C-alpha positions as YAML, in Angstrom:
chain: A
units: angstrom
residues:
- id: 1
  name: MET
  ca: [0.00, 0.00, 0.00]
- id: 2
  name: THR
  ca: [1.18, 3.51, -0.64]
- id: 3
  name: ASP
  ca: [0.52, 6.81, 1.06]
- id: 4
  name: SER
  ca: [-1.27, 9.10, -1.37]
- id: 5
  name: SER
  ca: [-0.55, 12.22, 0.68]
- id: 6
  name: THR
  ca: [3.14, 12.18, -0.30]
- id: 7
  name: ARG
  ca: [2.82, 10.79, -3.82]
- id: 8
  name: GLN
  ca: [3.81, 12.99, -6.74]
- id: 9
  name: TYR
  ca: [1.94, 12.18, -9.94]
- id: 10
  name: ALA
  ca: [3.20, 12.84, -13.47]
- id: 11
  name: VAL
  ca: [-0.10, 14.61, -14.23]
- id: 12
  name: GLN
  ca: [-1.07, 17.21, -11.64]
- id: 13
  name: LYS
  ca: [-3.95, 19.67, -11.97]
- id: 14
  name: SER
  ca: [-5.99, 21.82, -9.64]
- id: 15
  name: ASP
  ca: [-9.61, 20.92, -8.87]
- id: 16
  name: GLU
  ca: [-10.64, 23.80, -11.14]
- id: 17
  name: GLU
  ca: [-8.62, 22.37, -14.03]
- id: 18
  name: TRP
  ca: [-10.09, 18.89, -13.46]
- id: 19
  name: ARG
  ca: [-13.63, 20.33, -13.29]
- id: 20
  name: ALA
  ca: [-13.09, 22.08, -16.63]
- id: 21
  name: GLN
  ca: [-11.92, 18.82, -18.24]
- id: 22
  name: LEU
  ca: [-14.32, 16.29, -16.68]
- id: 23
  name: SER
  ca: [-18.09, 16.01, -16.50]
- id: 24
  name: PRO
  ca: [-19.61, 16.38, -13.00]
- id: 25
  name: ALA
  ca: [-20.06, 12.58, -12.74]
- id: 26
  name: GLU
  ca: [-16.48, 11.95, -13.89]
- id: 27
  name: PHE
  ca: [-15.13, 14.52, -11.43]
- id: 28
  name: GLN
  ca: [-17.11, 13.00, -8.54]
- id: 29
  name: VAL
  ca: [-15.73, 9.51, -9.16]
- id: 30
  name: LEU
  ca: [-12.23, 10.23, -10.47]
- id: 31
  name: ARG
  ca: [-11.26, 13.13, -8.22]
- id: 32
  name: LYS
  ca: [-13.52, 12.66, -5.15]
- id: 33
  name: ALA
  ca: [-13.45, 8.82, -4.98]
- id: 34
  name: GLY
  ca: [-17.16, 8.47, -5.61]
- id: 35
  name: THR
  ca: [-18.84, 5.39, -7.06]
- id: 36
  name: GLU
  ca: [-21.25, 5.13, -9.95]
- id: 37
  name: ARG
  ca: [-24.44, 3.16, -9.40]
- id: 38
  name: PRO
  ca: [-24.12, -0.56, -10.20]
- id: 39
  name: PHE
  ca: [-25.28, -1.82, -13.62]
- id: 40
  name: THR
  ca: [-25.39, 1.73, -15.04]
- id: 41
  name: GLY
  ca: [-21.87, 2.09, -16.45]
- id: 42
  name: GLU
  ca: [-20.99, 2.17, -20.12]
- id: 43
  name: TYR
  ca: [-18.51, -0.74, -19.91]
- id: 44
  name: THR
  ca: [-20.23, -3.11, -17.48]
- id: 45
  name: ASP
  ca: [-21.12, -5.63, -20.22]
- id: 46
  name: THR
  ca: [-18.81, -4.50, -23.03]
- id: 47
  name: LYS
  ca: [-16.99, -7.24, -24.95]
- id: 48
  name: THR
  ca: [-15.09, -4.94, -27.34]
- id: 49
  name: ILE
  ca: [-11.39, -5.81, -27.76]
- id: 50
  name: GLY
  ca: [-9.06, -2.96, -26.86]
- id: 51
  name: VAL
  ca: [-7.30, -1.05, -24.11]
- id: 52
  name: TYR
  ca: [-9.05, 0.69, -21.23]
- id: 53
  name: LYS
  ca: [-7.45, 4.04, -20.42]
- id: 54
  name: CYS
  ca: [-7.82, 6.47, -17.53]
- id: 55
  name: ARG
  ca: [-10.55, 8.91, -18.53]
- id: 56
  name: ALA
  ca: [-8.71, 11.72, -16.74]
- id: 57
  name: CYS
  ca: [-5.18, 11.38, -18.18]
- id: 58
  name: ASP
  ca: [-5.37, 8.77, -20.97]
- id: 59
  name: ALA
  ca: [-2.89, 6.38, -19.30]
- id: 60
  name: GLU
  ca: [-3.34, 2.77, -20.44]
- id: 61
  name: LEU
  ca: [-4.60, 0.73, -17.47]
- id: 62
  name: PHE
  ca: [-6.31, -2.54, -18.47]
- id: 63
  name: ARG
  ca: [-6.59, -4.78, -21.53]
- id: 64
  name: SER
  ca: [-9.91, -6.26, -22.62]
- id: 65
  name: GLU
  ca: [-8.32, -9.74, -22.41]
- id: 66
  name: THR
  ca: [-8.29, -9.40, -18.60]
- id: 67
  name: LYS
  ca: [-11.94, -8.28, -18.37]
- id: 68
  name: PHE
  ca: [-14.41, -10.88, -17.11]
- id: 69
  name: ASP
  ca: [-18.07, -11.22, -16.21]
- id: 70
  name: SER
  ca: [-18.34, -10.92, -12.43]
- id: 71
  name: HIS
  ca: [-22.02, -9.88, -12.46]
- id: 72
  name: CYS
  ca: [-21.23, -7.34, -9.70]
- id: 73
  name: GLY
  ca: [-22.53, -4.28, -11.58]
- id: 74
  name: TRP
  ca: [-19.17, -2.76, -12.55]
- id: 75
  name: PRO
  ca: [-16.52, -3.71, -15.10]
- id: 76
  name: SER
  ca: [-14.18, -6.32, -13.61]
- id: 77
  name: PHE
  ca: [-10.62, -7.18, -14.56]
- id: 78
  name: PHE
  ca: [-8.28, -9.81, -13.11]
- id: 79
  name: ALA
  ca: [-5.08, -7.77, -13.66]
- id: 80
  name: PRO
  ca: [-3.91, -4.30, -14.68]
- id: 81
  name: LEU
  ca: [-1.94, -3.83, -17.91]
- id: 82
  name: ALA
  ca: [1.17, -3.58, -15.69]
- id: 83
  name: GLU
  ca: [1.58, -3.20, -11.94]
- id: 84
  name: ASP
  ca: [3.18, 0.24, -12.33]
- id: 85
  name: ARG
  ca: [-0.02, 1.54, -14.00]
- id: 86
  name: VAL
  ca: [-2.05, 1.46, -10.80]
- id: 87
  name: GLN
  ca: [-1.59, 2.53, -7.20]
- id: 88
  name: TYR
  ca: [-3.05, 0.69, -4.21]
- id: 89
  name: ILE
  ca: [-4.29, 2.48, -1.09]
- id: 90
  name: GLU
  ca: [-5.82, 0.91, 2.02]
- id: 91
  name: ASP
  ca: [-9.38, 2.18, 2.41]
- id: 92
  name: HIS
  ca: [-11.28, 1.95, 5.71]
- id: 93
  name: ALA
  ca: [-14.06, 4.37, 4.69]
- id: 94
  name: LEU
  ca: [-17.00, 1.96, 5.10]
- id: 95
  name: GLY
  ca: [-15.84, 0.42, 8.38]
- id: 96
  name: MET
  ca: [-14.08, -2.43, 6.59]
- id: 97
  name: LYS
  ca: [-10.67, -2.88, 5.02]
- id: 98
  name: ARG
  ca: [-10.70, -2.49, 1.25]
- id: 99
  name: VAL
  ca: [-7.97, -1.68, -1.25]
- id: 100
  name: GLU
  ca: [-8.60, 1.35, -3.43]
- id: 101
  name: VAL
  ca: [-7.16, 1.38, -6.95]
- id: 102
  name: ARG
  ca: [-5.95, 4.66, -8.43]
- id: 103
  name: CYS
  ca: [-4.32, 5.64, -11.69]
- id: 104
  name: ALA
  ca: [-0.57, 5.82, -10.97]
- id: 105
  name: ASN
  ca: [-0.16, 8.58, -13.55]
- id: 106
  name: CYS
  ca: [-2.68, 11.14, -12.20]
- id: 107
  name: GLY
  ca: [-4.00, 9.76, -8.91]
- id: 108
  name: SER
  ca: [-7.58, 9.44, -10.10]
- id: 109
  name: HIS
  ca: [-9.85, 6.98, -8.28]
- id: 110
  name: LEU
  ca: [-10.69, 3.95, -10.40]
- id: 111
  name: GLY
  ca: [-12.38, 1.56, -7.97]
- id: 112
  name: HIS
  ca: [-11.27, -1.24, -5.64]
- id: 113
  name: VAL
  ca: [-9.54, -4.61, -5.89]
- id: 114
  name: PHE
  ca: [-10.83, -7.68, -4.08]
- id: 115
  name: GLU
  ca: [-9.08, -11.01, -3.49]
- id: 116
  name: GLY
  ca: [-10.25, -14.54, -2.83]
- id: 117
  name: GLU
  ca: [-13.81, -14.31, -4.10]
- id: 118
  name: GLY
  ca: [-13.63, -17.59, -6.00]
- id: 119
  name: TYR
  ca: [-13.80, -16.34, -9.59]
- id: 120
  name: GLY
  ca: [-12.08, -18.68, -12.02]
- id: 121
  name: THR
  ca: [-9.44, -16.17, -13.05]
- id: 122
  name: PRO
  ca: [-5.64, -16.60, -13.19]
- id: 123
  name: THR
  ca: [-5.01, -14.13, -10.33]
- id: 124
  name: ASP
  ca: [-7.97, -14.65, -7.95]
- id: 125
  name: LEU
  ca: [-8.33, -10.86, -8.01]
- id: 126
  name: ARG
  ca: [-11.27, -8.72, -9.09]
- id: 127
  name: TYR
  ca: [-10.47, -5.14, -10.03]
- id: 128
  name: CYS
  ca: [-13.93, -3.61, -9.64]
- id: 129
  name: ILE
  ca: [-13.60, -0.42, -11.72]
- id: 130
  name: ASN
  ca: [-16.08, 2.39, -12.36]
- id: 131
  name: SER
  ca: [-16.95, 2.71, -16.07]
- id: 132
  name: VAL
  ca: [-16.87, 6.48, -15.73]
- id: 133
  name: SER
  ca: [-13.17, 6.21, -14.75]
- id: 134
  name: LEU
  ca: [-12.32, 4.52, -18.04]
- id: 135
  name: ALA
  ca: [-12.22, 5.24, -21.78]
- id: 136
  name: LEU
  ca: [-12.04, 2.25, -24.13]
- id: 137
  name: ALA
  ca: [-9.70, 2.48, -27.12]
- id: 138
  name: PRO
  ca: [-10.93, -0.32, -29.43]
- id: 139
  name: ALA
  ca: [-8.29, -2.40, -31.22]
- id: 140
  name: GLU
  ca: [-7.86, -1.52, -34.88]
...
């Protein structure tokens, strides 16, 4: 786990700059660690082949080959594109220990990662990511 209070990100902007770039829903999730409602996101059931990028800074985060159907209401992946693409932060906000996932390039909130849920994936991890945090670049 890392401490986000001392982390320097390659992309740094003020809240005003982020607000000008992002929609209100995007800002709430990406910059304020909000969560979109389950089963409402653009990529929940998407099967398109491509790369999922951070909607805030365009950093490549996940490949469609690691996306799987978890039926949890949010897009789920079993691994990031590379470990250095994401940042992990312990989250005790709801009275339980969770691990928040952020974009390592800009610090934007993506979602959470869960372990040991019994999905038949190679990593036994479920990266539960908000659709609004992502932008899909389809393969050519």
